[in-house]
Structures are given as C-alpha cells and as structure tokens.
N, C-alpha and C positions, 0 to 999 in steps of 0.2 A: 291727591295723596299719592296715585301710582307714580306720577312724574316726579315727585319729590323723593320717594324711594329709589327709584333708577339712578337720578341725580346723584343720591347719597352713597350709593354702591360704586358710581364711575370716580367720585371723588375718592374714596377709600383704595379703589384699583391704581390710580394714577400716584396716590401716596406711596404704596407698597412698592412700585416700579421705581420711583425715585430714590427708596430707601435702598434698595437692593443694587441700584447703580451706584449709591454713594459707598457702599461698602469698598473697601481697597481690594484689590486683586492680590491673591497670595503669590510670592515669588516661586519660581519653579524649583522643584527639588534639585539641592546641589548633587553632583556626583562625587565619587569617591576621588580623593585627592593624596597623593604619596607624599610624605614628609621624610627624609632620611638625613643621615648625618654618620661621619667617622671619627673614631676613638681618637685619633691623632692626625695633624695636618703636615706634620714634617717628621722625617727619620734622618737622624745622623749617624753615619757608618763609620765607626773607629776601630782602632786595632783588636779591642775586645768584643766585638759586634759578633753574636752567635745567633742571630734571628730575632724575630719579634713576631708577635701576634696583634693583628688589628680587628678591632670590632666594628662591624657594621650594622646600625639599628637604625629603626624608622616606626612609624605608625601610619596609619590609614584613617585620614579625616573623612566624617560623614560615613562611617563604615555601615553596612547594611547586613551583617552577618546574621542578625537575629531574624531576618526576614528569608524564610527558606526559598524564596521564588529568586533571590539575586544570585544563587549559584554559588559557587566554592571559590575563594581566594588562593592564589599562589602567587610566590614570590621569587624571582631570579636575580642574583647577584652577581654582576662580572668586573673583576678588577683586572686591569691590564697596564703593562707600562709601554712607553714608546717603542715603535717599531724600529728594526735595525736592519741591514744587510746581513744575511747569513748565506754561506756557501756549505753546501753537504757534500760529501764526497764518498764514493765508496772504496773500500780497501780490497786492493788486489794483491795476490802473491806472486812474486815475479822472481825465479831462482832461488826460491827458498826465503825470499825476503818480502815483508808486507809493507806496500806503497802505496800512495793515494793514487786513485785511477780517477775515472770520469766522475764529475760532478755537476751539480746544479746550483745555481745562484739564485736566492729569492731576495726579493727587495724588501719586503716588508713582512719580518716575524716579530711579535713582540716577543721582548726579552723575558716578561712573565705574564701569564695568564692564569687566572681562577675562575671558575664557573660554580656557585653555589645555588642551590634551588631547595624547595619544601619537598619536591617529589622529583622523580627522572623527567629530563627534560621533554621527552617525547611524550609523556603521559600528562604534561602543562598544556602544550600547544602544538600545533603542526609543524612539519619539516620546513614547509615554505617560510614560516614565521620565523623558526630559528635559522634558516640560512638568510633571511632578509635582516636580521638583527646581529647576525656574525657571532649566534651563541653556540657553544660547542667545540670541540677539537676539528671535528669534519666541517663546520662552517668558517673556519677562520680563513682569512684572504691573505696568503703569503705573497700575493703578486700575480702579475699575468702568467698563468702556467703555459707550458710549450703544447700546442695543439697538437693532438695525435702521439704525444710520447708515451709508448708503453711503461716506461721506468717514472713515470711523474708520481703516480700514486705510491710505488714503492719508495722513493726518496721523502714523499712528504711523511708516510707512515714513519719513516727511521727518524725523521726530524722531531716529531710527536713522541715518539717513544723515549729518544734520549732527553726530551726537555723533562718529561714526566719523572724518568729516572733521578734527575738533578733537581726535582721537586720546583721546577720553574713553571711547569702546567700542571694545573690542579683542576678537577672536575668532582664535586660532591653532591650527590643526588638528596643527602640529607643534611645540607650544610645549613639550612635556614630553618630555625625555629619560630612559631607564633607564640607570644606570651599573650593569654586573653585574647578577645576578640579582635584586638587592631594592632596591637603592638607584636614587633617582630626583630629577630637579631641572627646574625650570622659572623662566624670568626674565620679571618684569612691567616694562615702562617707563611710570613716571608722567610724564606731560607737565608742561610749566611751568604750565599753567593748571588743575592739578588741584585738587579742592575739599578742603577741610579736614573733617575729623571722625574719627570711630571706623570703620575698613576692617575687613572680615573676609574672611580667606582660608579658604576651604571647599576640602578635598581629599578627593576621593572615590575608592576604590579598586573597580573592576569587574573581574568575572570572568564571562565567557561572558555579557555583556550584564546581570548583576544586580550591585547595589551590595553588597560584603561588609565593608566597613569605611567608616569617615568619621572626618575628624578637621578641628579648625578652630583658627586662628591669629588675633590682631587686630593692628592698625596704627592709630597715633593719629599724624595729619597736622594739625598747626597752623601758625600764622603766629607768627613770632617778631621781637623789636626793634620798631622803628618801624611797620613793617606790621602785625605783631600788635597795636599799640595802636590804631591806626587803626581797623582791622578789628573789634576788642572795642568801641570807642566808638561805631561806626556801627551796631552791630546791638543792644547793651546800652542805650546811650542816644542814640537817632537824634533827639531834640530839641535836645540839647546839641551832637551833632556837626553839625547843620546850622546852628547859630547859629556856633559855630568857624568853620564854612566860608565863612560870609558875612562875619564879621568879618577873616579873613584875605583874602578876595577886595577888601574895603575899602582894607586897609591896603597889598596890593599895589598896587592903583590909585593910591592916594597917593603912595606911593614912586616909583612909574614917572612921574606927575606931576611930581614935585618934581625926579627926575634929569632931566628932559628940557624942563622948562619953559624958556620963552625969557625973558629978561630984558627 
C-alpha cells in the first residue's frame, strides 16, 4: 500500500513538471519606440512666400508612463537644413569709413537650425550627451576651429547671434507638448528667408537623461516659378546668368532713354 501511494505521488509530480514545461514562455516586454512624422514633405517658395509653420508630431509605442518606476519622458526635436560655407568678418573703422576686417571661414554652418524640447535642454540630459548629438547652439559643429585662436569664440558667438536675429537659428525650451500619455507635437516656424535644400527633422525620446528611441523625417524646400528658374540659372549656369543680367540692364537703360528722351 505504501509503495503504491509513493508511485502515485511520483506520477503526479512528473505530470505537473511536463505541464509547466509545455506552457509557452512569455515574450520579453517590448521597450518604448518612437514614431513621428511631419505635416508636409515639400515646400515650394514663390514670390508670395511669407514664411510657413510646419508641425512635427508623433507617439510613443509601448508607453509606460502609468508605471511610476519608469521615470519621466522628454522629447527633443531638431530641424536643420544642409550646411554651407560661411565667412564671418569683423567690421573695422579706417579713416572714418567702416570696412570689412579680418574674418574666419566656417565650412559647415546650417542655413537653418531649430531645437525644440519639452524642458530646458540641460534639464533633460547631460552636456556630454547634448554635445555628442549636436543639440543646442553651443554644440553645433561649424567645421574644424583654429586651435588656440582667442577670437574663435567671439566670431562663433557673432554668427549665432546674427542667425538668431534673422530667425534662422531657433531654440525653444517649451516647444514640445505632450497630448495625453504618449502623443506629442511641436511647431517650427520657417521664415521668409529660409534657405532651400533637404531638411532633416530628428526626434529624440529621453527617459531619465538617456536616449531610448530616435526617429527621423525629411523635408524638401525648393524654389518654384520664375524665382526657381532664376535660382537654378544662377547656380547651375553662372556665366549665362551674368550675360543675361548685363543684356537686361542694357535693354532697360535703352528703354528708359527712349521713353524720357527730349525732342
């Protein structure tokens, strides 16, 4: 009797082990993933262009904001145009006349740059992370600086200040808003003097100072109509553009002389 009872208990134990082994292992919990987009993919600049606002929006898949242990989410949006060479010169007064003095050449200055965030950048993450990602005016890479040049920071600050005055450099500490627990949005204003080219919109999702997801969209800004024709002609065929400009100037002068000549 005792042997039969022990055998029955052994069989029940083996059956329970097989049942537990047969249960499927639950998949690992997915981490947060950023999904974003932009309101328009192409902007055509014509003679009546006065600037435009673009909307950047997105959501956080597998958001865990309901769990206090997950920390706080922050979003940073960075919109930039292609970089170009820029010459910064210092004005000097010589014999009562202001002339261009010594200058510096920066090989890689964005024509437009905007950084929007849910909070001040340094409240979101460390300076090292911001520098590695190139976020913020102070972390922009204008090209290789001159080592040991005491005027380097002065020229760099002047470039940033002039770009801000032209609304081509923007930094908004409260430019991104959350709508609910996972939706967010931000608006970027492109001024009338915005440069052309393919823009990139990088969206970063932070949690407790660390980047946990990233997404990117693109935007094409082009000139259209007669302005587009003149722009393409000036950059693609500069010699022909110069000849046509001279011919038009001569024709305009002859037309003025003919219209206002005295008999």
